[in-house]
N, C-alpha and C positions, 0 to 999 in steps of 0.2 A: 754099481748104481752111480749115476752122476750126482754128486753132492752139491753141485751148483755153487762152487766157491768162486768168488770174484775178488782177487786180492789186488787192491790198488792203493797207491800211496795217498791219493787225495780223497778217499772215501772213508767215512767213519765206520762203515760196515764192510767186513771182509766177506761175510755170507750175503749173497744176493737174493736168496729166497729160502724159505723153510719148506720142509717136506712133512706133511701130515700123514703119518703112517696108518692112522685108523685105530682099530681096536687091538692093543698089544696081546700077543699070544694066540690070536685066531686070524692072522692075516690071510691064511690060505682060503678060508671059507667065510670071511666077513661079508662078502658080497651078498650072501643070503639075507643079511639084515636089511638090505636096501628096500625090499618090498614092504615089510611091516612098518619100517620107519617112514616110508613114503606115504603109506595109508594113514598113519598117525598124523603126519604133517598135513595131508589133504583134509582130514577130519578137522584139524585145528583151524585151517583157513576157512572152510565152509561154515563151520559152527559159529565162529566169531563174526564172519560176514553176515550170517543170518541174524545174529544178535543185534548187530548194528542196523540192519534193514528194519527189523521188527521194532526196535525202539524209535527209530526215525519215523516209521509209518503209523505207529499207534500213539495218538495224543494222550491216552490214559497212562502211558509209560514215561511221559515227560516229567518225571519226578526225580529229586536228587538221588535216591537209591538206584534208580535205573540209569541215570546219567553217569554215575560212578561205574556201573557195570559196563556201559558203553565205552568209557575210557579204558577200563580194564581189558576190554576186547581189543582195542587198538594197540595197547601195550603188548598183549599176548600175540597179536598178529606180527608185530615187529620183532618180538623176542624169538619166536619160532623161525621167522624168515632170516634172522641174523646168522643162524648156523645150518639150517637144514639143507638149503641148496648146495652148499659146499660139501656137506657130509654125503649127500646122495651122489654128488659128482665123484667123490672119492670111492664110494662103494660100487658104483655102477660103471664108471669109466676110468677108474684108477688115476683120476686127476688130483694127485697128491700135492703138487707144488702150489705154494701160495706166496705172493710177494710180501716184502716186509711191511709196506704201508697198509696192504690189505689185512695182514695179520694183526697189526697194532690197532687198526680200525675195528676189527672184530673183538679184540679185548675190550675196547671202549664200549662198543655197542652192547655186548653181553652184560657187563657190569652195570651199565646205565639202565637197561631194560629190567634187569633183575631188581635193582633198587627201586625203579618206578613201580613195579608190581607190588613190592613190599609196601611202598608208600601209599599206593591206592588201597591196599588192604587196610592200612591204618586209617585212611579217610573213611572207608566204609564202616570200620569198627566205631569210629566217633559218631558217624551218622546213626548207627543202630543204638548207640549209648544214649544220645540225645532223644531219639524217638521213643525209647522205652522208659528212660528215667525222668525225662522232662517233656512229656508229650504235648503239654499246652504251649510250651515255648518253642517246640520244634519248627513250626512254620516260619517263625520270625528269625530263627538262628540258621537253620539249614535251608538256604535259598540258592537260586542258580548262581548268584554272585559268590556265595560261599564255595560252591562246587568249583567255579572257575579259579578262584584264588587258591584253594587248597590244591587243585591239580597243578597250577602253575608253580606253586611253591615246591611241590614234589619233583616236578620236571627240572626246575632250576637247581634244586639241591643235588639231584643225582647227576645231572649233566656237568655241573661245575666240579663236584667232589671227585668225579671219576676221571677227569682230565689228567691228573698226575700219573695215573696207572700206565697208560700207553706212552706218556712222555718219559717217565722213568725207565720203562722197558726199552724205548728207542735210544736212550743214552748209554745203555750197556754195550759192551764190545763183543760181538759174535765172531769168533775167529777160527772155529774148527767145526764142531758138529752142527748140523742143521736139521736133523731128523727128530721130530716131535712124536713121542709115543701117545698120540691122541688124535682125534678126528676134528678137533677145533683148537683155536689158539687161546689157551688159558694163560693167564698172566704168569703164574709160577712155572707152568710147563715151558713157556718160551724163555723166561729169564734164567731158568736152570741151565740153559745152553750157553749162557754168557761166560766169558773167560775172566771177568772181573767180579768184584764183590756185589752181591745182590741183597745185602742186609736191609737196605732202605726200601727195596721193593717189597720184601716180605713184611716189614714193619708197616708200610703204608697199606698193604692189602688187609692186614689184620685190623688196623685202625678203621679202615673203610668198611669192613664187614660189620664191625660193632656199630659205627655211626649210622649206616644205612639199613642194616638188617637186624642187628642185635637190639638197638634202641626201639625200632619199630615193633619187634616181637614183644618186648617188655610192655610197651604201651598198649598193644593190641590185647594181650592177655589181661592187663590191668583193666581195660575197658570192659572185657567180658566178665571179669570177676565182679565188677560193679553192677553189670547187667544182671548177673545171676543173683547177687544179693538183693537187688531191687525186685526181681521177679519172685523170689522166695517170700517176700513180704506181702505179695498179693493174696487176698483172701479167697478170690475166685479161681477155681481150677480151670475154668474156661479162659479167663483172662491170662492165667499163667501159660496155658497151652498156646494161646494166640501170640503172646509175647515171644515165647521161645521159637515158634514156627517162623516168625518174621526174620530171625537171624540165624536159623539153623543151616541154611545153604552156605551163608558166608562163613560160619564157624567151621563147617566141614572142609571148605577150600583152604582156610587159614591153617587148620591142623595139618592138612596134606602138604601145603607149601613149606611150612617151617619144619615139619617132621622130615620131609625129604631132604632139606638142607642139612639137618643133623645127621641123617643116614649117610649122605654123600660125604660129609666131612669125616665121619668115623671110618667108612670104608676106604677112604684115601689113606688113612693112617694104618689100617690093619689088613688092607687088601693087596699086599705085595706078592703073595703067593699065587693069587689069581688076578693079574693086573688088569684084565679087560673088564672086570666087574665094576671098579670105580669109574672107568671111562664110560661104560654103558649107562650106569646110574646117573652120571653127570649129564649125559645127553638126554636121557628120559626125564630128568628133573627139569630140563629146559623146555622140552617139547610136549610133555604130558599135561602140565597145567593149562596151556592154551587149548588143548582138546577137551580137558575135563571140566573147566570152569563153566562154559556155556551149557554143557549137558546137565550138570548138577542144578544150575539155576532153572533150566527148562523143566526138569523133572519135579522140582520142589516148589516152584513159584507159579501159582495158578494164573495170575495176570499175564505172565510171560508165555505160558503154554497157550493161552487164548490168543495172544498176539502172534505166536508162531503159526497157529492154525489158520488165522486170517491171512497171513502173508503167503502161506503155502496154497491156500484156496485161491487167492488172487493170482498166484503164479500159474496154477492149473487153468484158470479161466483165460488168462492171457495166452497161454500156449495153445488152447483149443481154438481160439480166434485166429 
């Protein structure tokens, strides 16, 4: 196999490109995964596009809760698109080569979008906390301005804090191996090929994971602990049920998102005997939430279901004309 080594005296990189091998241990039949992954990606694109169209077309959904959901749909759209086209190209057309700039850009995009998704979940948790614990103050606190400021702060936080990851990876010296046993450019997967010390890369990724994901997770579950405490104090069973129903969809998605992160982390540590399992779970963790999020909200939120139905009916009427 051509390892695509370009050894020049004036270049910082001796390796001119990386080779994404796909799923380790199942290279011979990994192309069979292209169809289910393509269908999952298509579902993610269509479902999130439908969410955006529905919220845009339905004035009753122009509320902070649904505006955050629309922002989440945009983030999910970007997160899935960051990796899936390349993965499908690898599985379907054996297009395994990826240039260094493209690989480092993918590292940046993956971590940025993952951090943004976690940040939006935190914003949505705060929204539900204020709505349930301080209902009278909710209209004055959670406004469109609040949504814009909270979203911008999360975008800036993740975009700025993620910059050192690809920068540090690009400063490493890649002088021999260029085959990555993965189907995407993960930070540690790439830097493990470096010929020099990567301690700072490992340390910064650990620090970034805590700042962007760990702190968000702690604050999200703290918000829901306060919500549950407030709900349990309600004397009316009907009021309790209504309060829990307003945040059940969000809580389901949060539990799935953070549980999946923990599972992926654990399998990376103990999954050496079956190496393709951590890689597959890593891919599914990135592409499944974008497909799952709209479906959970559509099934559990009546206002959104009604909006979906109106948009679909409108589409049918337009197609008949």
